[in-house]
KEKENU-744600 format. One line per field, with one value per residue: x, y, z of N, C-alpha, C, O in turn. Coordinates in Angstrom, 1 decimal, always signed. Example, Ala and Ser with C-alpha at 12.3 -4.5 7.8 and 13.67 -1.06 7.14 Angstrom:
BEGIN
n_px <- c(+13.2/+12.8)
n_py <- c(-5.7/-2.2)
n_pz <- c(+7.8/+7.1)
ca_px <- c(+12.3/+13.7)
ca_py <- c(-4.5/-1.1)
ca_pz <- c(+7.8/+7.1)
c_px <- c(+13.2/+12.9)
c_py <- c(-3.3/+0.0)
c_pz <- c(+7.8/+7.9)
o_px <- c(+14.2/+13.4)
o_py <- c(-3.3/+1.1)
o_pz <- c(+8.5/+8.0)
This chain:
BEGIN
n_px <- c(+94.5/+94.6/+95.3/+97.9/+97.9/+99.7/+99.3/+100.5/+100.4/+99.6/+101.3/+101.6/+100.0/+97.7/+97.7/+97.5/+95.0/+93.3/+93.7/+92.5/+89.9/+90.3/+91.6/+89.5/+87.6/+89.1/+89.3/+86.6/+86.2/+87.9/+87.2/+86.8/+88.9/+91.3/+93.8/+94.3/+97.1/+97.8/+99.9/+100.9/+102.9/+105.2/+106.7/+110.1/+111.3/+114.0/+115.4/+116.5/+114.8/+112.6/+112.6/+111.0/+111.5/+113.1/+111.3/+109.3/+110.6/+111.0/+108.4/+107.8/+109.6/+108.4/+106.4/+104.8/+106.0/+104.4/+102.7/+100.8/+101.5/+100.3/+100.1/+99.8/+100.1/+102.6/+103.5/+103.5/+105.5/+107.7/+107.7/+108.4/+110.9/+112.2/+112.1/+113.5/+116.0/+117.0/+118.0/+115.8/+114.3/+112.2/+109.0/+106.5/+103.0/+101.9/+102.3/+100.8/+100.1/+99.0/+98.1/+100.8/+103.5/+105.9/+108.8/+110.7/+113.1/+115.3/+115.2/+116.3/+114.9/+113.7/+115.7/+116.3/+114.1/+113.6/+113.6/+116.3/+118.0/+118.1/+116.1/+114.1/+115.4/+116.3/+114.3/+112.4/+112.4/+110.5/+108.1/+104.8/+103.5/+101.2/+99.6/+97.6/+95.6/+93.8/+92.3/+91.4/+93.0/+94.2/+96.3/+98.6/+99.8/+98.2/+99.9/+102.1/+101.7/+102.3/+105.1/+105.8/+104.8/+106.5/+108.9/+108.4/+107.2/+106.1/+104.3/+101.0/+98.6/+96.1/+93.8/+91.7/+88.7/+87.4/+87.6/+89.6/+92.4/+92.1/+90.6/+87.9/+87.4/+87.0/+88.2/+87.6/+88.5/+91.1/+90.9/+89.6/+91.7/+93.7/+92.4/+92.3/+94.9/+95.1/+93.7)
n_py <- c(+97.2/+98.6/+96.8/+97.6/+98.7/+99.4/+101.1/+101.4/+103.5/+103.4/+104.5/+107.4/+110.4/+110.9/+108.9/+108.6/+109.7/+108.0/+105.5/+105.9/+104.9/+102.1/+102.0/+102.8/+100.7/+98.6/+99.3/+99.3/+96.5/+95.4/+96.6/+98.1/+97.2/+97.6/+99.8/+101.8/+103.1/+105.7/+107.1/+109.8/+109.3/+111.0/+111.5/+111.6/+112.7/+112.9/+110.8/+107.5/+105.5/+106.9/+107.7/+106.3/+103.8/+104.6/+106.3/+104.5/+102.8/+104.6/+104.9/+102.3/+102.0/+103.4/+101.8/+99.3/+96.0/+93.2/+94.4/+95.0/+95.0/+96.6/+97.1/+98.8/+98.4/+100.4/+101.0/+98.5/+97.2/+98.8/+98.4/+95.7/+96.0/+97.6/+95.9/+93.7/+94.7/+95.7/+95.0/+93.1/+94.6/+94.2/+92.7/+91.4/+90.7/+90.0/+90.5/+92.2/+92.4/+94.2/+94.1/+94.1/+95.3/+93.6/+94.5/+94.6/+94.5/+96.7/+99.4/+102.6/+104.1/+102.1/+100.8/+101.7/+100.8/+98.1/+94.8/+93.1/+90.4/+88.2/+88.7/+87.3/+85.6/+87.3/+88.3/+88.8/+85.9/+85.2/+86.3/+86.3/+86.3/+87.7/+87.8/+89.7/+90.0/+91.3/+89.7/+91.3/+93.6/+96.5/+98.2/+97.0/+94.2/+91.0/+88.7/+89.4/+88.6/+85.9/+85.9/+86.6/+84.4/+82.4/+83.2/+83.3/+80.7/+79.9/+81.8/+83.2/+83.3/+85.2/+85.1/+87.2/+87.6/+90.0/+93.6/+95.2/+97.5/+98.9/+97.2/+97.4/+99.1/+97.7/+95.7/+93.3/+90.7/+90.9/+92.0/+89.9/+87.9/+89.2/+89.3/+86.6/+86.0/+86.4/+84.5)
n_pz <- c(+130.4/+127.2/+124.2/+122.0/+118.6/+115.9/+113.0/+109.8/+107.1/+103.6/+100.5/+98.3/+97.3/+98.7/+100.6/+103.4/+104.1/+102.4/+103.6/+106.0/+106.2/+106.3/+108.8/+110.4/+110.0/+111.0/+113.7/+114.5/+114.1/+116.0/+118.5/+121.8/+123.4/+122.2/+121.0/+118.4/+116.8/+114.6/+112.9/+110.7/+108.0/+106.5/+103.3/+102.3/+99.5/+98.7/+99.9/+99.3/+100.2/+100.8/+103.4/+105.1/+106.5/+108.7/+110.1/+110.7/+112.4/+114.6/+115.5/+116.3/+118.4/+120.4/+121.5/+123.6/+124.5/+122.9/+121.2/+118.1/+114.6/+111.8/+108.3/+105.2/+101.7/+100.2/+102.8/+104.0/+102.6/+103.4/+106.1/+106.3/+105.2/+107.1/+109.5/+108.6/+108.2/+110.6/+113.9/+115.9/+118.6/+120.0/+121.0/+119.2/+118.9/+116.4/+112.9/+110.3/+107.0/+104.3/+100.9/+100.0/+98.2/+96.2/+95.6/+92.6/+90.0/+88.0/+88.0/+88.9/+90.9/+92.4/+93.9/+96.5/+97.9/+97.7/+99.1/+100.8/+99.3/+101.0/+102.9/+104.3/+106.1/+107.8/+109.3/+112.4/+114.5/+116.3/+115.5/+114.1/+110.9/+108.7/+105.6/+103.3/+100.4/+97.8/+95.0/+92.9/+92.9/+91.6/+91.8/+93.1/+91.8/+92.0/+92.0/+93.5/+96.0/+95.8/+95.6/+98.2/+99.5/+98.5/+99.7/+102.4/+103.7/+106.1/+106.9/+107.2/+104.7/+103.1/+100.7/+99.0/+97.4/+96.2/+96.4/+95.8/+95.8/+98.2/+99.7/+99.7/+101.7/+104.0/+106.5/+108.1/+108.3/+109.0/+111.6/+112.9/+112.8/+114.3/+116.8/+117.3/+118.0/+120.6/+122.0)
ca_px <- c(+95.2/+94.3/+96.4/+98.4/+98.0/+100.3/+98.9/+101.3/+99.6/+100.1/+102.0/+100.8/+99.7/+96.6/+97.7/+97.0/+93.5/+92.7/+93.7/+91.7/+88.7/+90.8/+91.8/+88.2/+87.1/+89.9/+88.9/+85.3/+86.3/+88.6/+86.5/+87.4/+90.1/+92.4/+94.1/+95.1/+97.9/+97.9/+100.7/+101.1/+104.3/+105.5/+107.8/+111.2/+111.6/+115.4/+115.9/+116.2/+113.7/+111.6/+112.7/+110.0/+112.0/+113.5/+110.1/+108.6/+111.4/+110.7/+107.1/+107.9/+110.3/+107.5/+105.4/+105.1/+106.0/+103.1/+101.9/+100.5/+101.8/+99.5/+100.6/+99.1/+100.8/+104.0/+103.8/+103.7/+106.8/+108.6/+107.7/+109.2/+112.3/+112.7/+112.3/+114.5/+117.3/+117.3/+117.8/+114.5/+114.5/+110.8/+108.2/+105.2/+102.0/+101.8/+102.5/+99.7/+100.5/+97.9/+98.5/+102.2/+104.2/+107.2/+109.6/+111.8/+113.5/+116.6/+115.1/+117.1/+114.0/+113.3/+116.8/+116.2/+112.9/+113.6/+114.1/+117.5/+117.8/+117.9/+115.3/+113.3/+116.2/+116.6/+113.1/+112.4/+111.9/+109.4/+106.9/+103.9/+103.3/+99.9/+99.5/+96.2/+95.7/+92.6/+92.6/+91.1/+93.8/+94.7/+97.5/+99.7/+99.4/+98.0/+101.0/+103.1/+101.5/+103.0/+106.5/+106.0/+104.6/+107.7/+110.0/+107.9/+106.2/+105.5/+103.4/+99.6/+98.2/+94.7/+93.5/+90.4/+88.2/+87.1/+87.8/+90.6/+93.6/+91.6/+89.8/+86.5/+87.3/+86.6/+89.2/+87.2/+89.3/+92.3/+90.5/+89.4/+93.0/+94.3/+91.8/+92.6/+96.2/+95.0/+92.8)
ca_py <- c(+98.0/+98.3/+96.3/+98.6/+98.3/+100.4/+101.0/+102.1/+103.9/+103.2/+105.7/+108.2/+111.8/+110.9/+107.5/+108.7/+109.9/+106.9/+104.4/+106.1/+104.0/+100.8/+102.1/+102.9/+99.4/+97.8/+99.7/+98.7/+95.1/+95.1/+97.0/+99.0/+96.7/+97.8/+101.2/+101.9/+104.3/+105.9/+108.3/+110.1/+109.1/+111.9/+111.0/+112.4/+112.3/+112.9/+109.6/+106.4/+104.7/+107.9/+108.0/+105.5/+102.8/+105.3/+106.8/+103.3/+102.4/+105.5/+104.6/+101.0/+102.1/+103.9/+100.8/+98.3/+94.6/+92.6/+95.2/+94.4/+95.8/+96.4/+98.0/+98.7/+98.8/+100.8/+100.9/+97.1/+96.8/+99.5/+97.8/+94.5/+96.5/+98.0/+94.8/+92.8/+95.3/+96.2/+93.9/+93.2/+94.9/+94.2/+91.5/+91.7/+89.6/+89.6/+91.5/+92.0/+93.1/+94.3/+94.5/+94.5/+95.2/+92.9/+95.3/+94.0/+95.3/+97.4/+100.9/+103.3/+104.5/+101.0/+100.2/+102.0/+100.2/+96.7/+94.0/+92.4/+89.1/+87.2/+89.3/+86.3/+85.0/+88.4/+88.7/+88.3/+84.5/+85.1/+87.0/+85.7/+87.1/+87.5/+88.6/+89.8/+90.6/+91.1/+89.3/+92.4/+94.8/+97.1/+98.9/+96.0/+92.9/+89.8/+87.8/+89.8/+87.7/+84.6/+86.2/+86.5/+83.0/+81.6/+83.5/+83.1/+79.7/+79.8/+82.9/+82.9/+84.1/+85.3/+85.6/+87.8/+87.7/+91.3/+94.7/+96.1/+97.8/+99.4/+96.2/+97.9/+99.9/+96.8/+94.6/+92.5/+89.5/+91.3/+92.1/+88.5/+87.3/+89.8/+88.9/+85.2/+85.9/+86.6/+83.5)
ca_pz <- c(+129.5/+125.8/+123.3/+121.0/+117.2/+115.0/+111.6/+108.9/+105.9/+102.2/+100.0/+97.4/+97.7/+99.8/+101.2/+104.8/+104.0/+101.8/+104.6/+107.2/+106.2/+106.8/+110.2/+111.1/+109.9/+111.9/+115.1/+114.7/+114.3/+117.2/+119.7/+122.7/+124.1/+121.3/+120.7/+117.1/+116.6/+113.2/+112.6/+109.3/+107.6/+105.3/+102.4/+101.9/+98.2/+98.5/+100.4/+98.4/+100.8/+101.2/+104.8/+105.8/+107.5/+110.0/+110.8/+111.2/+113.6/+115.7/+116.0/+117.0/+119.6/+121.4/+121.8/+124.6/+123.9/+122.7/+120.2/+116.8/+113.5/+110.6/+107.3/+103.9/+100.5/+100.4/+104.2/+104.3/+102.1/+104.1/+107.4/+106.1/+105.0/+108.4/+110.4/+108.1/+108.2/+111.9/+114.9/+116.6/+120.0/+120.5/+120.9/+118.7/+118.8/+115.0/+111.8/+109.3/+105.8/+103.3/+99.6/+100.1/+96.9/+96.3/+94.6/+91.8/+88.8/+88.1/+87.9/+90.0/+92.0/+93.3/+94.6/+98.0/+98.6/+97.5/+100.2/+100.6/+98.8/+102.1/+103.9/+105.1/+107.1/+108.8/+110.1/+113.8/+114.5/+117.2/+115.0/+113.2/+109.7/+108.0/+104.3/+102.7/+99.1/+97.0/+93.6/+91.9/+93.2/+90.3/+92.2/+93.4/+91.2/+93.0/+92.0/+94.5/+97.2/+95.6/+95.9/+99.6/+99.9/+98.2/+100.6/+103.8/+103.6/+107.4/+107.1/+106.9/+103.5/+102.9/+99.3/+99.1/+96.0/+95.7/+97.4/+95.2/+96.6/+99.5/+100.4/+99.8/+103.0/+105.1/+106.8/+109.2/+108.4/+109.8/+113.0/+113.4/+112.9/+115.4/+118.1/+117.5/+118.6/+122.1/+122.5)
c_px <- c(+94.8/+95.6/+96.7/+98.5/+98.6/+100.0/+99.7/+100.6/+100.3/+100.7/+101.0/+100.5/+98.6/+96.5/+97.1/+95.5/+92.8/+92.7/+93.0/+90.5/+89.1/+91.0/+90.5/+87.5/+87.8/+89.5/+87.5/+85.3/+86.9/+87.9/+87.4/+88.6/+91.4/+92.6/+94.9/+95.8/+98.1/+98.6/+100.8/+102.6/+104.6/+106.7/+108.9/+111.7/+113.1/+116.1/+115.6/+115.1/+112.6/+111.6/+111.7/+110.5/+112.4/+112.3/+109.3/+109.3/+111.2/+109.4/+107.1/+108.6/+109.5/+106.5/+105.8/+105.1/+104.6/+102.2/+101.7/+100.9/+100.9/+100.0/+100.0/+100.1/+102.2/+104.4/+104.1/+105.1/+107.9/+108.8/+108.6/+110.7/+112.9/+113.0/+113.3/+115.9/+117.8/+117.1/+116.6/+114.8/+113.1/+110.1/+106.8/+104.3/+101.8/+102.0/+101.6/+99.9/+99.5/+98.4/+99.9/+102.9/+105.5/+108.0/+110.7/+112.1/+114.8/+116.5/+115.7/+116.2/+113.6/+114.4/+116.7/+115.0/+112.8/+114.1/+115.4/+117.1/+117.5/+117.0/+114.6/+114.1/+116.5/+115.4/+113.1/+111.8/+110.7/+108.1/+106.1/+103.5/+102.0/+99.9/+98.1/+96.4/+94.4/+93.0/+92.3/+91.9/+94.4/+96.0/+98.8/+99.2/+99.3/+99.2/+102.2/+103.0/+102.2/+104.5/+106.7/+105.8/+105.8/+108.8/+109.6/+106.9/+105.5/+104.5/+102.0/+99.2/+96.7/+94.4/+92.0/+89.9/+88.0/+87.4/+88.8/+91.7/+93.2/+90.7/+88.4/+86.3/+87.0/+87.7/+88.9/+88.0/+90.5/+92.0/+90.3/+90.8/+93.8/+93.7/+92.1/+94.0/+96.2/+94.1/+93.6)
c_py <- c(+97.6/+97.7/+97.3/+98.0/+99.5/+100.2/+101.9/+102.3/+103.4/+104.6/+106.5/+109.5/+111.8/+109.5/+107.6/+108.8/+108.6/+105.7/+104.7/+105.2/+102.6/+100.9/+102.1/+101.5/+98.5/+98.1/+99.2/+97.2/+94.6/+95.4/+97.8/+98.5/+96.9/+99.3/+101.2/+103.2/+104.5/+107.2/+108.6/+110.0/+109.9/+111.3/+112.0/+112.0/+112.3/+111.6/+108.4/+105.5/+105.6/+108.3/+107.2/+104.6/+103.5/+105.8/+105.6/+102.8/+103.3/+105.2/+103.3/+101.1/+102.7/+103.0/+99.9/+96.9/+94.0/+93.3/+94.4/+95.4/+95.5/+97.5/+97.7/+99.2/+99.2/+100.7/+99.5/+96.7/+97.5/+99.0/+96.5/+94.9/+96.8/+96.8/+93.8/+93.3/+95.8/+95.1/+94.2/+93.4/+95.0/+92.9/+91.9/+90.5/+89.1/+90.8/+91.2/+92.9/+93.0/+94.8/+94.9/+94.3/+94.4/+93.6/+94.5/+94.9/+96.1/+98.9/+101.5/+103.7/+103.3/+100.5/+100.5/+101.4/+98.7/+96.0/+93.4/+91.0/+88.1/+87.8/+88.4/+85.8/+86.1/+88.9/+88.1/+86.9/+84.4/+85.8/+86.2/+86.7/+86.7/+88.4/+88.6/+90.5/+90.3/+90.7/+90.3/+93.7/+95.3/+98.0/+98.0/+94.7/+91.8/+88.9/+88.2/+88.9/+86.4/+84.8/+86.1/+85.1/+82.1/+81.9/+83.3/+82.0/+79.5/+80.8/+82.4/+83.9/+84.0/+85.9/+86.0/+88.0/+89.1/+92.3/+95.6/+96.4/+98.3/+98.4/+96.6/+98.7/+99.0/+95.8/+93.8/+91.3/+89.7/+91.4/+90.8/+87.8/+87.9/+89.4/+87.4/+85.0/+85.8/+85.5/+82.4)
c_pz <- c(+128.1/+125.1/+122.2/+119.6/+116.5/+113.6/+110.7/+107.5/+104.6/+101.7/+99.1/+98.1/+98.8/+100.5/+102.6/+104.9/+103.5/+102.8/+105.8/+107.3/+106.7/+108.3/+111.0/+111.1/+110.9/+113.4/+115.4/+114.9/+115.5/+118.5/+120.6/+123.5/+123.3/+121.0/+119.4/+117.0/+115.1/+112.8/+111.1/+109.0/+106.4/+104.6/+102.2/+100.6/+97.9/+99.0/+99.5/+98.9/+101.3/+102.7/+105.7/+106.8/+108.8/+110.8/+111.4/+112.5/+114.8/+116.3/+116.8/+118.3/+120.7/+122.0/+122.9/+124.0/+123.9/+121.8/+118.9/+115.7/+112.3/+109.6/+106.0/+102.8/+100.7/+101.9/+104.6/+103.8/+102.9/+105.6/+107.3/+105.9/+106.3/+109.3/+109.9/+108.1/+109.5/+112.9/+115.7/+118.1/+120.6/+120.3/+120.4/+118.7/+117.4/+114.1/+110.7/+108.2/+104.7/+102.0/+99.5/+98.7/+97.2/+95.2/+93.9/+90.7/+89.1/+88.1/+89.2/+91.2/+92.9/+94.2/+96.1/+98.7/+98.5/+98.8/+99.8/+100.1/+99.9/+103.2/+104.8/+106.3/+108.2/+109.6/+111.5/+113.8/+115.3/+116.8/+114.1/+112.1/+109.0/+106.7/+103.8/+101.4/+98.4/+95.5/+92.6/+92.2/+91.9/+90.6/+92.3/+92.8/+92.2/+93.0/+92.9/+95.7/+97.0/+95.9/+97.4/+100.1/+99.6/+99.2/+102.1/+103.9/+105.0/+107.7/+106.8/+105.7/+103.3/+101.5/+99.4/+97.6/+95.5/+96.8/+96.8/+96.2/+98.0/+100.2/+100.6/+101.1/+104.2/+105.3/+108.1/+109.4/+109.2/+111.3/+113.6/+113.7/+114.1/+116.7/+118.4/+118.1/+120.1/+122.7/+123.1)
o_px <- c(+94.8/+96.7/+95.8/+99.0/+98.0/+100.3/+99.8/+100.2/+101.5/+100.5/+99.8/+100.6/+98.7/+95.5/+96.4/+94.9/+91.8/+91.7/+92.8/+90.0/+88.4/+90.7/+90.3/+87.0/+87.1/+89.3/+87.3/+84.6/+86.6/+88.0/+88.5/+89.3/+92.5/+91.6/+96.0/+95.2/+98.5/+98.0/+100.8/+103.4/+104.2/+107.6/+108.6/+112.4/+113.5/+117.2/+114.4/+114.4/+111.7/+110.7/+111.6/+110.0/+112.1/+112.3/+108.8/+108.7/+111.1/+109.2/+106.5/+108.2/+109.8/+105.7/+107.0/+104.3/+103.8/+101.0/+102.3/+100.7/+100.7/+100.2/+99.7/+100.7/+103.0/+105.5/+105.0/+105.9/+109.0/+109.8/+109.5/+111.6/+114.0/+114.1/+113.8/+116.9/+118.9/+116.1/+116.3/+115.4/+112.8/+110.7/+106.1/+104.8/+101.6/+101.9/+101.6/+100.0/+99.1/+99.0/+100.2/+102.9/+106.2/+108.0/+111.4/+111.4/+115.3/+117.5/+115.6/+116.6/+113.2/+114.2/+117.1/+115.0/+111.9/+115.0/+115.7/+116.1/+116.6/+117.2/+114.4/+113.5/+116.9/+115.6/+113.7/+110.7/+109.9/+107.2/+106.6/+103.2/+101.7/+100.2/+97.5/+97.1/+93.9/+93.9/+92.9/+91.4/+95.1/+96.6/+99.8/+98.2/+100.1/+99.4/+103.1/+103.9/+102.7/+105.2/+107.7/+106.5/+106.1/+109.6/+110.5/+105.7/+104.5/+103.8/+101.8/+99.5/+96.1/+94.8/+91.1/+90.6/+88.6/+87.5/+89.0/+91.9/+94.0/+90.1/+87.7/+85.1/+86.7/+88.1/+89.7/+88.2/+91.0/+92.8/+90.7/+90.9/+94.4/+94.5/+92.3/+94.3/+97.0/+93.8/+93.1)
o_py <- c(+96.4/+98.1/+97.9/+96.9/+100.6/+99.1/+103.1/+101.3/+103.1/+105.6/+106.3/+109.7/+112.7/+109.1/+106.6/+108.1/+108.2/+105.0/+103.7/+104.8/+101.9/+99.9/+101.5/+101.0/+97.7/+97.1/+98.7/+96.7/+93.6/+94.7/+98.2/+99.3/+96.5/+100.0/+100.7/+104.3/+103.5/+108.2/+107.6/+110.6/+109.5/+110.7/+113.2/+110.9/+111.7/+111.3/+108.4/+104.8/+105.2/+109.0/+107.4/+104.6/+103.0/+105.6/+105.7/+102.5/+102.8/+105.3/+103.2/+100.5/+102.5/+103.4/+99.7/+96.6/+94.3/+92.9/+93.4/+96.6/+94.4/+98.6/+96.6/+100.2/+98.4/+100.3/+99.3/+96.1/+97.0/+99.0/+96.3/+94.3/+96.4/+96.7/+93.0/+92.6/+96.4/+94.3/+95.3/+92.6/+95.7/+92.0/+92.6/+89.4/+87.9/+92.0/+90.1/+94.2/+91.9/+95.9/+96.0/+93.2/+94.7/+93.2/+93.8/+95.9/+96.2/+99.6/+101.0/+103.5/+103.6/+99.7/+99.6/+101.4/+98.1/+96.6/+93.1/+90.5/+87.2/+87.4/+88.6/+85.6/+85.8/+89.7/+87.1/+86.7/+83.4/+86.0/+85.4/+87.9/+85.5/+89.6/+87.5/+91.5/+89.1/+91.3/+90.3/+94.7/+94.5/+98.4/+98.2/+94.1/+91.6/+88.2/+87.4/+88.7/+85.9/+83.8/+85.5/+84.6/+81.3/+81.0/+83.1/+82.3/+78.9/+80.8/+81.4/+85.1/+82.9/+87.1/+85.2/+88.6/+89.4/+92.0/+96.7/+95.7/+98.1/+98.8/+96.1/+98.8/+99.6/+95.1/+93.7/+90.9/+88.9/+90.9/+90.6/+87.2/+87.2/+89.0/+87.1/+84.0/+85.3/+85.6/+81.4)
o_pz <- c(+127.8/+125.4/+121.7/+119.4/+116.5/+113.0/+111.0/+106.9/+104.6/+102.3/+99.1/+99.3/+99.7/+100.9/+103.0/+105.6/+104.0/+102.9/+106.7/+108.4/+107.4/+109.0/+112.0/+112.1/+111.6/+114.2/+116.5/+115.8/+116.1/+119.5/+120.3/+124.1/+123.7/+120.8/+119.4/+117.2/+114.5/+112.5/+110.3/+109.8/+105.3/+105.1/+102.1/+100.4/+96.8/+98.7/+99.0/+98.1/+102.1/+103.1/+106.9/+108.0/+109.9/+112.0/+112.5/+113.5/+115.9/+117.5/+117.8/+119.3/+121.9/+122.9/+123.2/+123.1/+124.8/+121.6/+118.7/+115.9/+111.9/+110.0/+105.6/+102.9/+101.2/+102.2/+105.5/+104.6/+103.2/+106.1/+108.2/+106.4/+106.6/+109.9/+110.7/+107.9/+109.7/+112.8/+116.2/+118.7/+121.5/+119.6/+121.1/+118.5/+117.2/+114.5/+110.1/+108.3/+104.3/+102.0/+99.0/+98.2/+98.2/+94.0/+94.6/+90.4/+90.2/+88.0/+90.3/+92.3/+94.0/+95.1/+96.9/+99.9/+99.1/+99.5/+98.6/+100.4/+99.7/+104.4/+106.0/+107.3/+109.3/+110.5/+111.7/+113.2/+115.2/+117.6/+113.3/+112.4/+108.8/+106.9/+103.8/+101.2/+98.3/+95.0/+91.5/+91.7/+91.2/+89.6/+91.7/+93.4/+93.1/+94.1/+93.2/+96.4/+98.0/+96.3/+97.8/+101.0/+100.4/+99.6/+102.9/+104.2/+105.0/+108.8/+106.1/+105.7/+103.3/+101.3/+99.7/+96.8/+94.4/+98.0/+97.4/+97.2/+99.0/+101.2/+101.5/+101.6/+105.3/+104.4/+109.0/+110.6/+110.0/+112.1/+114.8/+114.8/+114.8/+117.7/+119.5/+118.7/+120.7/+123.9/+123.6)
């Protein structure tokens, strides 16, 4: 049976289309023993969290234990929000977060997407976390990675020299890390 990988897209008007290259790269790197599920997550602009955490929860509920979660940008921060605010009823092999923004500030629009102050203590204890960020990312500042490092010192952090916000369309390192979970 193929191992399931749920990929959560980044935000923006064309986030789903833009992240398709990352999904393709990941599938190429993982090979035929992995099935990547890539649902489109539409935004509800009337909801303070754009409705993403609820949709992510619905996607996770349909998976079999032992799956892998991969998320990019806004999707990564919303995945963390969902799993830190909801009791884990699943067992995941690993959680892989690419260019995850660490929302801060007092602007009204950020309040629904910010993580709770104690989010790290609320995360599932049996999950491994991996963070990836390109130093030349112009969308999500590289120093956001440091915020996660301070909150989750037990996670794995990968600093990538170049590739920008879209990792140059290649995420081979993520595929290698996923495969290593099963060795």
